[in-house]
C-alpha positions in Angstrom: 0.1 0.2 0.3 1.0 3.1 -0.9 1.3 5.2 2.1 1.7 8.9 0.3 -1.7 8.0 -0.4 -3.4 6.5 2.2 -2.7 9.6 4.4 -4.2 11.9 1.5 -7.0 10.2 1.1 -7.3 10.1 5.4 -6.7 14.0 5.3 -9.2 13.7 2.3 -11.6 12.3 3.8 -13.5 14.0 6.5 -12.4 17.6 4.0 -15.1 16.5 2.2 -12.8 15.8 -1.1 -13.6 11.3 -1.4 -17.5 11.7 -1.1 -21.1 13.0 -2.1 -21.6 15.6 1.2 -24.5 13.5 2.4 -22.5 10.1 2.7 -19.5 12.2 4.3 -22.2 14.1 6.8 -23.6 10.9 7.6 -20.4 8.5 8.8 -19.1 11.3 10.4 -22.3 12.9 12.2 -24.9 10.6 11.8 -23.1 7.7 14.8 -23.9 5.5 17.3 -22.6 5.5 20.6 -19.8 3.4 21.1 -21.4 1.8 24.6 -19.8 -1.9 24.3 -15.8 -0.1 22.9 -13.0 0.7 24.9 -12.4 4.6 25.7 -11.4 7.2 24.2 -13.7 5.8 21.1 -17.1 7.7 21.7 -19.5 7.3 18.4 -19.4 5.4 15.6 -20.7 5.9 12.0 -19.9 3.8 8.8 -16.8 3.1 9.1 -15.3 6.1 10.7 -14.7 6.2 14.6 -14.8 9.4 16.6 -12.6 10.1 19.4 -13.0 12.6 22.5 -9.4 14.2 22.4 -8.8 16.8 24.4 -8.8 19.4 21.3 -11.7 18.1 20.0 -13.0 15.4 18.2 -11.1 13.2 16.0 -12.2 11.1 13.2 -10.6 7.9 11.5 -9.4 4.4 13.0 -7.9 2.8 16.1 -8.0 -0.9 17.6 -5.8 -3.5 18.9 -4.5 -7.2 19.0 -2.5 -9.0 20.9 1.0 -7.1 21.2 0.1 -3.8 18.7 -2.1 -0.9 18.9 -2.5 1.6 16.2 -4.5 4.9 15.7 -5.0 7.0 12.6 -7.1 10.5 13.4 -7.9 13.5 11.8 -9.9 16.5 12.3 -12.8 17.6 10.8 -10.8 20.1 8.3 -7.9 17.8 7.7 -5.3 20.3 9.6 -4.5 17.6 12.3 -3.6 14.2 11.2 -1.4 11.5 13.5 -0.6 8.1 12.7 0.8 6.1 15.4 1.9 2.2 16.1 3.3 0.4 19.4 4.6 -3.3 19.4 2.8 -3.2 22.6 -1.1 -3.9 23.8 -3.2 -4.9 26.6 -3.8 -8.9 25.8 -7.6 -7.9 27.6 -9.8 -5.3 26.6 -9.5 -3.1 29.3 -9.4 0.1 27.1 -6.2 1.9 25.9 -2.9 2.4 27.9 -3.3 5.9 29.6 0.3 6.4 28.5 0.1 5.6 24.9 -3.2 7.9 24.5 -1.5 10.9 26.4 1.3 10.7 24.0 -0.7 10.4 21.2 -2.6 13.6 21.8 0.4 15.2 22.8 0.8 14.7 19.4 -1.7 15.0 17.6 -3.1 18.1 19.7 0.3 20.2 19.2 1.2 20.7 23.0 4.4 19.8 24.1 
C-alpha cells in the first residue's frame, strides 16, 4: 500500500473531497454511541470512529490486537493528522493504555 496515498486519503475524507456530502455527513455525524467499545471512542458511523481528544473530536480508526496498538486520526478540517503504532498492547480489552493515549494526544493536539 502506498503510505503517501493513504495519508492523503485520510486527510481528504473528512474534508469532503472523496464522498458526496450526504454520505460524508452520515459517516461523521450520524454516529451510534460506542457503549461496548473501550474509550476514547465515543461514536461510530459507517466505517469511521469518532474519538474524544483534549482538542476536540477526531475521526478515523484505531484498534488493538495481541502485541500491537494503532490509531490513525484526523480533524474535520484536515489540519490535524496523526498515525501512531506501538508493538505493545494489553491482551485483554480493558481500554487504551493511558501512557500511549497521553503521548498520542500531545502529538495530535500540538501540545508540548
